[in-house]
C-alpha positions in Angstrom: 14.4 -87.8 35.0 17.3 -88.2 37.2 16.6 -92.0 37.7 19.0 -94.2 35.9 21.6 -91.4 35.3 24.9 -91.2 36.8 26.1 -88.4 39.1 28.3 -87.1 36.3 25.5 -86.9 33.8 23.4 -85.1 36.4 26.2 -82.6 37.0 26.5 -82.0 33.2 22.8 -81.5 32.9 22.8 -79.1 35.9 25.8 -77.3 34.4 24.0 -77.0 31.0 20.9 -75.6 32.8 23.2 -73.1 34.7 24.9 -72.0 31.4 21.5 -71.6 29.7 20.2 -69.6 32.6 23.3 -67.4 32.6 22.9 -66.9 28.8 19.2 -66.0 29.1 19.9 -63.6 32.0 22.7 -62.0 30.0 20.5 -61.6 26.9 17.7 -60.2 29.2 20.1 -57.7 30.7 21.3 -56.6 27.3 17.8 -56.1 26.0 16.7 -54.4 29.3 19.7 -52.0 29.2 19.2 -51.5 25.5 15.7 -50.3 26.1 16.7 -48.2 29.1 19.6 -46.6 27.1 17.2 -45.7 24.3 14.8 -44.1 26.8 17.7 -42.3 28.5 18.5 -40.6 25.2 14.9 -39.6 24.6 13.8 -36.1 25.6 10.6 -35.2 27.3 7.7 -34.4 25.0 6.8 -30.7 25.6 4.0 -28.8 23.8 5.1 -25.4 22.7 2.8 -22.8 21.0 4.1 -21.5 17.7 2.4 -18.2 18.0 4.3 -15.6 20.0 1.0 -14.3 21.3 0.8 -17.5 23.4 4.4 -18.5 24.1 5.8 -15.0 24.7 9.0 -15.6 22.7 9.4 -12.8 20.1 6.1 -11.2 21.1 7.2 -7.6 20.5 8.4 -8.2 17.0 5.3 -10.2 16.3 3.1 -7.4 17.4 5.2 -4.9 15.4 4.8 -7.1 12.3 1.0 -7.2 12.8 0.9 -3.4 13.3 2.9 -2.8 10.1 0.7 -5.1 8.1 -2.4 -3.3 9.4 -0.9 0.1 8.7 0.2 -0.9 5.2 -3.3 -2.3 4.5 -4.9 1.0 5.7 -2.6 3.0 3.5 -3.4 0.8 0.5 -7.1 1.3 1.0 -6.7 5.0 1.3 -4.6 5.1 -1.9 -7.2 3.0 -3.7 -10.0 5.4 -2.6 -8.0 8.4 -3.7 -7.2 6.8 -7.0 -10.9 6.1 -7.6 -11.9 9.7 -6.6 -9.2 11.0 -9.0 -10.5 8.8 -11.8 -14.0 10.0 -11.2 -12.8 13.6 -11.2 -10.9 13.1 -14.5 -14.0 11.5 -16.0 -16.0 14.5 -15.0 -13.4 16.9 -16.4 -13.2 15.0 -19.7 -16.9 14.8 -20.3 -18.3 16.4 -23.4 -20.1 19.1 -21.4 -17.0 20.0 -19.4 -14.9 20.3 -22.6 -17.7 22.4 -24.1 -17.7 24.7 -21.0 -13.9 25.1 -21.1 -14.0 25.9 -24.7 -16.8 28.4 -24.4 -15.1 30.1 -21.4 -11.9 30.3 -23.3 -13.6 32.0 -26.2 -15.5 34.4 -23.9 -12.3 35.4 -22.2 -10.6 35.8 -25.6 -13.4 38.1 -26.8 -13.3 40.1 -23.6 -9.6 40.5 -24.0 -9.9 41.6 -27.6 -12.6 44.2 -26.6 -10.3 45.5 -23.8 -7.4 45.8 -26.2 -9.6 47.6 -28.7 -10.8 50.0 -26.0 -7.2 50.7 -24.9 -5.4 50.7 -28.3 -8.0 50.8 -31.0 -9.0 53.6 -33.4 -10.8 55.5 -30.6 -8.9 54.6 -27.4 -10.5 55.3 -24.1 -8.4 56.8 -21.3 -10.1 54.9 -18.5 -12.7 52.1 -17.8 -13.8 49.4 -15.5 -14.6 45.7 -16.1 -16.1 43.4 -13.5 -15.4 39.7 -14.1 -16.4 36.9 -11.7 -16.2 39.1 -8.6 -12.9 40.7 -9.7 -12.7 44.3 -10.8 -10.3 45.4 -13.5 -9.8 49.2 -13.7 -7.6 50.7 -16.5 -6.3 54.2 -16.9 -4.0 55.8 -19.5 -2.2 59.1 -19.3 -0.9 58.8 -22.9 2.6 57.7 -21.8 1.7 54.7 -19.6 -1.3 52.3 -19.2 -2.1 51.2 -15.6 -4.2 48.1 -14.9 -5.5 47.8 -11.3 -6.9 44.3 -10.6 -8.9 44.0 -7.4 -9.7 40.4 -6.6 -12.8 39.2 -4.7 -10.9 38.8 -1.5 -9.5 42.4 -1.6 -6.1 41.6 -3.0 -4.9 44.4 -5.4 -2.5 43.9 -8.2 -1.3 46.9 -10.2 0.4 46.6 -13.6 2.0 49.6 -15.4 2.8 49.3 -19.1 4.6 52.1 -21.1 2.6 52.9 -24.2 5.3 54.5 -26.3 7.3 51.4 -26.7 4.3 49.1 -26.7 3.8 48.6 -30.5 3.3 45.7 -32.8 
């Protein structure tokens, strides 16, 4: 290649090679530092658990949240059970048999009350008497001026009611 060329032409070719080499080295440095600069800005890849149970950050509030959720769920279940029990109880109380028994009991008590009033204030009033009703004892006495009712409950509790007869009219 160098045969038949002058020294000046060879120097120009060498200069051109040198410029090309410098240009390629410069482009290489720019690319190399561009890649390095990008990597310098990058951060290290670190795996972090999201759950506070594993990473320890916010663990206490995490556990409190779980505890509150469990507590709320338990209360909800208890309320649902109670609501079902109340519904079953209401259905029992509203059954035909239960309504019949309440009605019959009400009429029996009304009849007993009417008989007691007749014994106390009827055409031939009695001055004393005793009635036993479901383990409770009702004693009544009259002295012509007042009527005294003494109610002794099954547990021994005594209630005494005094009614003046003279002002007790219809």
